[in-house]
VMD Tcl script that builds the backbone (N, CA, C; Angstrom):
set m [mol new atoms 228]
animate dup $m
set s [atomselect $m all]
$s set {name element resname resid chain x y z} {
  {N N MET 1 A 0.802 -1.189 0.130}
  {CA C MET 1 A -0.265 0.165 -0.249}
  {C C MET 1 A 0.752 0.967 0.089}
  {N N TYR 2 A 0.609 2.311 -0.886}
  {CA C TYR 2 A 1.300 3.525 -0.868}
  {C C TYR 2 A 0.296 4.484 -0.085}
  {N N LEU 3 A 1.425 5.421 0.425}
  {CA C LEU 3 A 0.264 6.595 0.893}
  {C C LEU 3 A 1.346 7.686 0.439}
  {N N THR 4 A 0.488 9.097 0.532}
  {CA C THR 4 A 1.094 10.377 0.061}
  {C C THR 4 A 1.833 10.739 1.422}
  {N N VAL 5 A 2.641 11.943 1.279}
  {CA C VAL 5 A 3.503 12.364 2.269}
  {C C VAL 5 A 2.580 13.016 3.760}
  {N N ALA 6 A 1.189 13.603 3.326}
  {CA C ALA 6 A 0.888 13.836 4.749}
  {C C ALA 6 A 0.247 12.431 5.028}
  {N N GLU 7 A -0.237 11.528 4.525}
  {CA C GLU 7 A -0.792 10.247 5.151}
  {C C GLU 7 A 0.562 9.376 5.943}
  {N N THR 8 A 1.622 9.534 5.367}
  {CA C THR 8 A 3.172 8.878 5.829}
  {C C THR 8 A 2.992 9.582 7.256}
  {N N ALA 9 A 2.817 10.840 7.161}
  {CA C ALA 9 A 2.868 11.847 8.182}
  {C C ALA 9 A 2.388 11.289 9.532}
  {N N ASP 10 A 0.829 11.217 9.093}
  {CA C ASP 10 A -0.241 10.726 9.991}
  {C C ASP 10 A 0.380 9.459 10.347}
  {N N TYR 11 A 0.552 8.349 9.824}
  {CA C TYR 11 A 0.899 6.893 10.020}
  {C C TYR 11 A 2.101 6.736 11.133}
  {N N LEU 12 A 3.666 7.693 11.029}
  {CA C LEU 12 A 4.235 8.034 11.786}
  {C C LEU 12 A 3.848 8.715 12.886}
  {N N ASN 13 A 3.171 9.659 12.900}
  {CA C ASN 13 A 3.163 10.582 13.962}
  {C C ASN 13 A 4.258 11.768 14.234}
  {N N VAL 14 A 4.324 12.042 12.790}
  {CA C VAL 14 A 5.585 13.314 12.701}
  {C C VAL 14 A 4.971 14.093 11.690}
  {N N SER 15 A 5.680 15.241 11.540}
  {CA C SER 15 A 5.045 16.335 10.917}
  {C C SER 15 A 5.497 16.204 9.283}
  {N N THR 16 A 4.936 16.537 8.306}
  {CA C THR 16 A 5.237 16.338 6.946}
  {C C THR 16 A 6.624 17.088 6.656}
  {N N ALA 17 A 6.837 17.961 7.688}
  {CA C ALA 17 A 8.535 18.761 7.211}
  {C C ALA 17 A 9.089 17.665 7.182}
  {N N ASP 18 A 9.514 16.701 8.533}
  {CA C ASP 18 A 10.039 15.806 9.035}
  {C C ASP 18 A 10.457 14.601 7.990}
  {N N ILE 19 A 8.944 14.132 7.202}
  {CA C ILE 19 A 8.862 13.427 6.029}
  {C C ILE 19 A 9.917 14.003 4.881}
  {N N HIS 20 A 9.280 15.295 4.744}
  {CA C HIS 20 A 10.310 15.619 3.626}
  {C C HIS 20 A 11.766 15.792 3.571}
  {N N ARG 21 A 12.141 16.023 4.760}
  {CA C ARG 21 A 13.592 16.020 5.407}
  {C C ARG 21 A 14.385 14.530 5.268}
  {N N LEU 22 A 13.198 13.664 5.413}
  {CA C LEU 22 A 13.802 12.152 5.383}
  {C C LEU 22 A 13.731 11.658 3.868}
  {N N ILE 23 A 12.937 12.252 3.098}
  {CA C ILE 23 A 13.150 11.839 1.476}
  {C C ILE 23 A 14.350 12.705 0.815}
  {N N ARG 24 A 14.571 14.055 1.366}
  {CA C ARG 24 A 15.599 14.493 1.073}
  {C C ARG 24 A 17.145 13.698 1.282}
  {N N GLU 25 A 17.166 13.693 2.337}
  {CA C GLU 25 A 18.324 12.791 3.039}
  {C C GLU 25 A 18.495 11.284 2.630}
  {N N LYS 26 A 17.243 10.876 1.773}
  {CA C LYS 26 A 17.201 9.629 1.139}
  {C C LYS 26 A 17.244 8.528 2.168}
  {N N GLN 27 A 16.461 8.613 3.417}
  {CA C GLN 27 A 15.959 7.583 3.913}
  {C C GLN 27 A 14.604 7.383 4.278}
  {N N ILE 28 A 14.246 7.768 3.249}
  {CA C ILE 28 A 12.568 7.225 2.862}
  {C C ILE 28 A 12.791 6.933 1.593}
  {N N ARG 29 A 12.416 5.593 0.798}
  {CA C ARG 29 A 12.137 5.324 -0.477}
  {C C ARG 29 A 10.942 6.150 -1.070}
  {N N THR 30 A 11.046 6.488 -2.102}
  {CA C THR 30 A 9.703 7.076 -2.858}
  {C C THR 30 A 9.758 6.486 -4.079}
  {N N VAL 31 A 8.161 6.596 -4.472}
  {CA C VAL 31 A 7.690 6.863 -5.716}
  {C C VAL 31 A 6.817 7.552 -6.485}
  {N N SER 32 A 7.308 8.185 -7.436}
  {CA C SER 32 A 6.423 9.273 -7.994}
  {C C SER 32 A 5.087 8.716 -9.112}
  {N N ASP 33 A 4.311 9.484 -9.000}
  {CA C ASP 33 A 3.194 9.120 -10.182}
  {C C ASP 33 A 3.257 9.989 -11.113}
  {N N GLY 34 A 3.863 11.303 -11.157}
  {CA C GLY 34 A 4.020 12.425 -11.974}
  {C C GLY 34 A 3.454 13.387 -10.857}
  {N N GLU 35 A 2.366 13.339 -10.039}
  {CA C GLU 35 A 1.589 14.100 -9.721}
  {C C GLU 35 A 2.380 14.354 -8.265}
  {N N ASN 36 A 2.192 12.847 -7.668}
  {CA C ASN 36 A 2.438 12.852 -6.327}
  {C C ASN 36 A 3.641 11.792 -5.957}
  {N N ILE 37 A 4.355 12.509 -4.742}
  {CA C ILE 37 A 5.184 11.230 -4.256}
  {C C ILE 37 A 4.397 10.639 -3.627}
  {N N LEU 38 A 4.868 8.875 -3.652}
  {CA C LEU 38 A 4.175 8.089 -2.816}
  {C C LEU 38 A 5.138 7.242 -2.091}
  {N N ILE 39 A 4.785 6.730 -1.131}
  {CA C ILE 39 A 5.695 6.093 -0.485}
  {C C ILE 39 A 5.091 5.096 0.268}
  {N N TYR 40 A 6.024 3.874 0.011}
  {CA C TYR 40 A 5.622 2.429 0.359}
  {C C TYR 40 A 5.285 2.038 1.966}
  {N N LYS 41 A 4.042 1.685 2.196}
  {CA C LYS 41 A 3.869 1.852 3.899}
  {C C LYS 41 A 4.920 0.743 4.508}
  {N N GLU 42 A 5.151 -0.190 3.838}
  {CA C GLU 42 A 5.781 -1.761 4.688}
  {C C GLU 42 A 7.080 -1.465 5.010}
  {N N GLN 43 A 7.652 -0.248 4.249}
  {CA C GLN 43 A 9.392 -0.052 4.430}
  {C C GLN 43 A 9.524 0.432 6.146}
  {N N PHE 44 A 8.406 1.049 6.669}
  {CA C PHE 44 A 8.407 1.429 7.943}
  {C C PHE 44 A 7.907 0.267 9.520}
  {N N ASN 45 A 7.838 -1.011 8.859}
  {CA C ASN 45 A 7.213 -2.072 9.809}
  {C C ASN 45 A 8.599 -2.475 10.844}
  {N N LEU 46 A 9.747 -2.523 10.321}
  {CA C LEU 46 A 10.888 -2.849 11.221}
  {C C LEU 46 A 10.710 -1.502 12.035}
  {N N PHE 47 A 11.023 0.182 11.481}
  {CA C PHE 47 A 10.997 1.025 12.462}
  {C C PHE 47 A 10.012 1.124 13.445}
  {N N ILE 48 A 8.566 0.699 13.441}
  {CA C ILE 48 A 7.477 0.747 14.177}
  {C C ILE 48 A 7.723 -0.503 15.010}
  {N N LYS 49 A 8.198 -1.694 14.653}
  {CA C LYS 49 A 8.038 -2.904 15.524}
  {C C LYS 49 A 9.276 -2.382 16.551}
  {N N GLU 50 A 10.815 -1.942 15.902}
  {CA C GLU 50 A 11.685 -1.263 17.132}
  {C C GLU 50 A 11.335 -0.345 18.146}
  {N N LEU 51 A 10.574 0.555 17.693}
  {CA C LEU 51 A 10.222 1.837 18.498}
  {C C LEU 51 A 9.048 0.955 19.830}
  {N N GLU 52 A 8.121 0.282 19.386}
  {CA C GLU 52 A 7.268 -0.427 20.116}
  {C C GLU 52 A 8.481 -1.163 21.099}
  {N N LYS 53 A 9.288 -2.123 21.255}
  {CA C LYS 53 A 10.045 -2.918 21.631}
  {C C LYS 53 A 10.811 -1.694 22.529}
  {N N TYR 54 A 11.282 -0.780 22.235}
  {CA C TYR 54 A 11.965 0.143 22.781}
  {C C TYR 54 A 10.931 1.071 23.991}
  {N N LYS 55 A 9.782 1.332 23.713}
  {CA C LYS 55 A 8.660 1.589 24.569}
  {C C LYS 55 A 8.611 1.105 25.547}
  {N N LYS 56 A 8.396 -0.714 25.141}
  {CA C LYS 56 A 8.230 -1.743 26.031}
  {C C LYS 56 A 9.376 -2.005 27.420}
  {N N GLU 57 A 10.334 -1.591 26.306}
  {CA C GLU 57 A 11.615 -1.397 27.786}
  {C C GLU 57 A 11.640 -0.390 28.477}
  {N N LEU 58 A 11.519 0.706 27.953}
  {CA C LEU 58 A 11.712 1.682 28.709}
  {C C LEU 58 A 10.234 1.840 30.105}
  {N N GLN 59 A 9.361 1.252 29.510}
  {CA C GLN 59 A 8.427 1.139 30.634}
  {C C GLN 59 A 8.202 0.242 31.345}
  {N N ASP 60 A 9.220 -0.913 31.252}
  {CA C ASP 60 A 9.443 -1.967 32.389}
  {C C ASP 60 A 10.831 -1.414 33.088}
  {N N TYR 61 A 11.719 -0.887 32.754}
  {CA C TYR 61 A 12.591 0.125 33.326}
  {C C TYR 61 A 11.798 1.158 34.702}
  {N N LEU 62 A 10.874 1.638 34.096}
  {CA C LEU 62 A 10.468 2.635 34.856}
  {C C LEU 62 A 9.673 2.174 36.086}
  {N N ASN 63 A 8.718 0.951 35.407}
  {CA C ASN 63 A 8.314 0.336 36.826}
  {C C ASN 63 A 8.869 -0.687 37.913}
  {N N GLU 64 A 10.174 -0.829 37.814}
  {CA C GLU 64 A 10.900 -1.687 38.102}
  {C C GLU 64 A 11.356 -0.769 39.527}
  {N N PRO 65 A 11.114 -1.617 40.772}
  {CA C PRO 65 A 11.252 -0.910 41.988}
  {C C PRO 65 A 12.524 -0.508 42.203}
  {N N ILE 66 A 12.411 0.511 43.005}
  {CA C ILE 66 A 14.072 1.000 43.510}
  {C C ILE 66 A 14.360 0.160 44.798}
  {N N PRO 67 A 15.748 -0.393 44.713}
  {CA C PRO 67 A 15.894 -1.665 45.506}
  {C C PRO 67 A 16.433 -0.436 47.007}
  {N N GLU 68 A 16.167 -1.254 48.036}
  {CA C GLU 68 A 16.282 -0.566 49.332}
  {C C GLU 68 A 17.887 -0.122 49.444}
  {N N ASP 69 A 18.337 0.697 50.119}
  {CA C ASP 69 A 19.877 1.067 50.515}
  {C C ASP 69 A 20.258 0.015 51.286}
  {N N ILE 70 A 21.273 -0.607 50.900}
  {CA C ILE 70 A 22.283 -0.878 51.607}
  {C C ILE 70 A 23.055 -0.125 52.715}
  {N N ASP 71 A 22.971 -0.164 54.077}
  {CA C ASP 71 A 23.889 0.576 54.832}
  {C C ASP 71 A 24.906 0.113 55.148}
  {N N ILE 72 A 25.882 0.508 54.710}
  {CA C ILE 72 A 27.350 -0.119 54.535}
  {C C ILE 72 A 27.840 0.244 56.182}
  {N N LYS 73 A 27.459 1.183 56.805}
  {CA C LYS 73 A 28.146 1.537 58.170}
  {C C LYS 73 A 27.890 0.788 58.929}
  {N N ASP 74 A 26.836 0.068 59.235}
  {CA C ASP 74 A 26.488 -0.788 60.293}
  {C C ASP 74 A 27.224 -2.167 60.117}
  {N N GLU 75 A 27.939 -2.384 59.322}
  {CA C GLU 75 A 28.984 -3.746 59.233}
  {C C GLU 75 A 29.977 -3.604 60.131}
  {N N ASP 76 A 30.186 -4.613 60.865}
  {CA C ASP 76 A 31.167 -4.234 62.295}
  {C C ASP 76 A 31.642 -5.889 62.087}
}
mol reanalyze $m
mol bondsrecalc $m
mol representation Tube
mol addrep $m
């Protein structure tokens, strides 16, 4: 499935300026039909998968309880 620049920005939750920048930097592959720039949606699957993995790891880290301090001074 192909998306326009605006649809891609909505799909990735970024601005259209960011999408245009990524296109200029050749980080996003595009196809042109003469009038519109079209972007293949499936090229973002790995990005979205890794982003979800990162969010889960961050949430797990934030949910981890803080360990109690070991009072080293009391060791005799």
